[in-house]
N, C-alpha and C positions, 0 to 999 in steps of 0.2 A: 277615418275620423281625425281627431285633433290630438295634440300632445296629451298623454295620459300619465298619471302618477302611479307609483307603487309597483312597478315591474322590476324584476331582477334583470341584470344584464343578459343572463342566459335566456330568459323568456323572450326578450326583445330580439336577440340574435336568432333564436329559433323561429320566431314569427317572420322575420325578414327572409330567412332561408326557405321557409315554407311558401311564401307568397311569390317571390320574384322568379323562381323557376317557371311559373305559369306565364309570366310576361315574356320570358325567353322562348318557351316551347309552344305556347298557345296564345299569341298576342291578340287573336280575334275574340278571346273570351271576354265576358263583361267584367270590367274593373270599375272601381270608384274614382279612378283618376284617368285623365286622358292619355291615350297610348297611340303611337304610330306616326306616320308621315304627316297626317293632317295636323296633329298636335304640334309637331316641330315647326310646321309652316306658320301656325297661329302664334307661336311663341317668338317668331322672328328669324328663323333660320333661312338664309337666302337660298334660292334654287340652285345656284352654282355649287353650293356645298352638298346639298342633299341629293342632287341628281347623280352624283358619282357613287353614292352609297348603295350597297347591295339591297335590293327590295326587302328581302327577308330580315335583314338587320334593321332597316329603317322601320319596319313594322313593329319591332320591339322597343322603339324609342319610348322612354318613360321619364324624360327630363322635365324640369319645372320652369326652365327659362333658356335664354341664349347667352351663356357666359362669355362667348367670344366677342361680345360687344365691348368687353373691357380691354381687348387687344393685348393680352399678356404674353402671347407666344410669338417667338421670332424664329426665322430660318436658322437651322443649326442648333437649336435648343435641345436640351434633355428635359422632357416634359413628363410629369406624373399626372395621370387622370385618376382621381380618387372616386370610387363608386362608379366605375366605367360602365357597368351594366352590359348591355349588348354590344357597346363599343362604338356607337355612332360618333361621339365626340373624339374618341381616340383616333379613329380613322381620319377625321377632319384635321386633327392636330398633326397626324403623321404626314399629311400632305403639306401643311404649313411649314413644318420644320425641315422637310426635304430629306434627301439622302444623307446629308451630313448630320442630321439630328436623330433623336431617338425618343420614342414614346413608351412609357410604362403604363399599361392599363391594369389598374388594381380594383378588384371587386371581392365582396365577401362570399358571394354565392357561386357554387361550382357550375351550375347550369349556365349562368351568364358568361363565365370565363371560358367554358367549353365552346359556347356558340361563337364567341369572339375569336378564339383560336382557329376555329374552322373557317370563319370568314376571312381572317388575315391570311391563312394559307391559300384559300381560293383566289384572293385578290393579289397574291404575291406581294404583300406588304412586308418588306424586309426590315423596316426600322421600328417594328412594333413588338414589344414583349408583353406577355399577359401573366399576371400574378394574382393568385387567390390569397387574400390577406385582409386584415382589419385596419381601418383608418386609425384606430387607437394604438396600433403598434406597427408602424410602417417598416417593412424589412429592407431598409435602405440605409446607406452610410450617411453621416452628417454632411451637410453642405454638398450634396451630390446632384441637386436638381436646379435647373434654371427657372422653370415655371411650373405651376400647378394649376390644373383645371378641375372643376367639380360641378356636378349638375344634379341637385336634388338628393345628395348623399348625406350631408351633415345632419339633417333632421332625423335620419335613421340611426345615428350613432348615440349610444347611451351616455358616454362620457365625452361631451363635446369639448370641454376645456383640454382634456388630454389629447384629443385629435388635433386641435388647433396648435398645441405645443409641438406635436409631431410634425405638422406642416412646417412650422418655423424651423425645427431642427434640420430637416432634410433639404430645405431651400438654401441656396448660396446667398451670401450677403447681397442685398439689393435685388434678390430674386423676386419674381412677380407671381401673383396669385389672382386667378379669376374664378368666380364662384356664382352659381345660381342656386337659390335655396328658398324654402318656404319659411315665412315669418308670420307672427300673429300680433294683434294689437293688445290682447290681454290673455293671460294663461288660463288653462283649465285647472280648476281647483278641486274637483271631485276626485276621490280615490277609486281606481278601477282595477282591482286585483284579479278579477275573474276572467278577463278577456284580453290577453296581450295581443291578439290579432288586430285589435283596433289601432295598434302602432303602425300597421302597414297598409291599411285599407284606403286611407286618404291622406290627410295631413298628418305627418308622423313626427312626433317629438319636436314639433316646431317651437322656435324660440322667438321671444319678443324682439322686434327689429333692433331697437337700441341695445338690447343685451347681446345680440349676435355681433353687432359692430364692436361693442365693448370687449367681447371675448378676444377678437383679433388685436385690438389696440392694447389690451392687457398683456398679450403674449409678445408684443414688440413689433407688430405690423404698423406701417405708416402710410399716409396718403390714402386711407380707406375711403373709397368713393362709391356711392350708389349710381350705377350707370343705366339701370333699367328697372321697371316694375310692371307686373302683370296681374290682372284679375284671373289668376290661373284656374281657380275652382269654378269659375263661370263656364269653363270648358268641360266640366265633369258631367257624365251622363246620369249621375245619381242626384235626385232631388234632395235627399237627406244630406248628402255631402255638401251641396250648395248651401243648404240652410245652416249647417254646422260652420262652414267657412265664413258665411256672412255674420253669424252670431259672434264669432271670435276674431273677426277681422283678418282672416287668413288670406294671404296672397303671396306671390313670389317676387323676389328681388334679385338683381344681378349686381355683384360687387367686384371692384378691382382694387388692388392694393400692392404695396411693396414691402418686402421684408427689411426691417431695420438692421443696423450694423450688429447690434447685440440685444439680447432679451433684457427687459427691465429687471432691476434687482428685486428680490422678494419683498423687502419693505415697501418699495414703490408699488409693486403689484397689489399688495394688501391695502395700501392707502387708497388706491383706485377702487378696489372692491368695497371698501368701507365708506365710500363717499355717501354722506347722508342723503344727497339728492337721489341717488340710485335707490336707496331703501324706501324713501318717501314715494317714489314712483311705483315701486314694486307693491307697497302696501295698498296704494290706490287701485292698481290694476287687479289685485287679488280680492278687492272688496273689504280690506281690513283697515282702511283709513279711519272709518267711523269708530271701530273698537279701539284703535290706537289713540285717537283724539280723546275718547272717553277716558282711557287710562291716564292720559296726561292731565285731564280735568280733575280726576279723583286724586292724583298725586299732588296737584297744585293745591287742592282744597284740604284734604285730610292729611296728606304728607306734611304740608307746611304747618298745619295745626299741631301735629305730633312733634314736629321739630321745635316749634315755639314753646311747647310745654316741657320738652326734654332739656333744652340748652340751659335754662336757669339752674337745673339740678347739677349741671357740670360747671356752674360758675360763669357761664357765658351769657351776656346780655344781647338781645336781638331786638332792634327796633323795626317793626313791620308797618309798612304803609298800607293801610287797609284798602284804600281806593285802588292802588296798583294790584294788590292781591286779588280783590274781587274782579278787577278788569281782566287779569290773566285767566282766572277760572272761567269767566264769561266767554272769553275768546275761544278757549278749547271746547266749551259747551256748544257754541255756535258752529265751530268747525265740525263737530260731531253731527250736528243737525244737517249741515250742508252736504257732508259726505253721505249720510243716509238718504237724503233726498235724491242724490245722484243715482242711487240704486234703482230708482224707478225706471230708468232707461233700460235696465236689463230684465227686471222681472215684472214690470208693469203692475206692481201691487202698491197701492197708496197707503195701506194701513201702517207699515213701519214708519213712514214719514210723519203721519198724523200722531202716532204714539210718541215719536221723537220730539215733535213740536210741543206736545203736552208736557213731557219731562223737562225739556229746555225751559219752558215758561215757568214751571215750578221752581227750578233752580234760580233763574234770573229774578223771580219775585222775591225769593228768600235773600238773594244777594243785595238787591237794590231798593226794595220797597219795604218789606217787613220780615226781618230775619227770624225764622223759626227753624231750629235744627231738624225737626222731623219733616218739614216741608222740603227742605234742601235734600235730605236723605231720600225721601220718597221720589223726588225729581230724578235723582241719579239712578235709582232702582228702575224707574220707568224708562229712562234713557238707555240703560243697559239692556232691558228687555227688547227695546226697539232695535238696538244694534245687533243682537243675536237673531232677532226675527228677520231683519234685512239679510243677514248672512245666510240664514236658512233658505230664504226665498231665492237668493242668487244660486245656491247649490242645487235647489230643486229645478230651477230653470235650466241649468247646465245638464242635469241628468235627463231632462225631457228632450233637449236638443240633441244630445248624444244618443238618444234611444235606449238609455240604460234602464228606463222604467218599464220596458217591455219584457215579458217573459222570454227567456232564451229557448230556442228550439233545439232539442237534442237530435 
């Protein structure tokens, strides 16, 4: 499925540990995501890399892209593979770094690390170490790694910001990072406490593309570049997964970047996080822009009215330009209408837009034609009802797409 809210870290970790042993031990089983050598070929892995991999290992491939497109690994490097899985990328990296280099394959699940250790021993790969650990707490010293590779792992991590900070910590200055991961165009808004397994069946904890890039830039990574993109879920054997992915714009991307000299200061990090453009984009993607614009319209109208009545009591005079005041209110009302009309693309229900148009017309009539306080208030009430109706329709559509409206089978 797609990124779901409301899970504890332990629920997510347990779900991951329950699902991925099956990928390691029974890769021929039906999964909601593409698995195996055919998937690696469709994602861009060249034959000269995959031909040398043990067939049993390649059969457990569960990556979402081809991170080596970013060309972050050099001969002689010490490389960390985060979320190594069965270890296909780790073995490819071990051949790139050569005898003078070293690869540390890190994964959360015991089944995956066990399978990789067995494969490394059989193939006599002497420059590969296997570690079972979490990406949120890397068991490595500061500045000990030349390059990091990761393929479809970060979307499984509950605390992504902490994981990115750990990557920055263990990389040497100007160290390189290559990454393939799942991103979405808009987030899932419904709360799904009852089924943490949804984290691991398809698109798992996916992040909005711009937010993922911002995570790395906030941590101090530089020259972040998108080097590839795939309609990954078109490869899924599950029709429901394909519908979910299409609904939320889920796809995979490949990133390459370089670690900066030092992490940004905390004030600078917070300034980046509080950028109003980020918040505006988040509100729009969560379907909350209409409600936010309505709140600003109400504040402009009744907040200003209260301020004008209060200031004279404090001995402060305020000259208010009524035309500018009305224009500001009207601008926020129209923004509310436009935002609610945009919801039609998601839920295909025209009623919230029609109701919003009626409420907007009432407010604008009171502002510019014949002011009557009750008409203005009624218009805002109707507009508020439309905003909440639109939000409800969006959530119902998400629930339908995710299959959460269907009774669970015990």
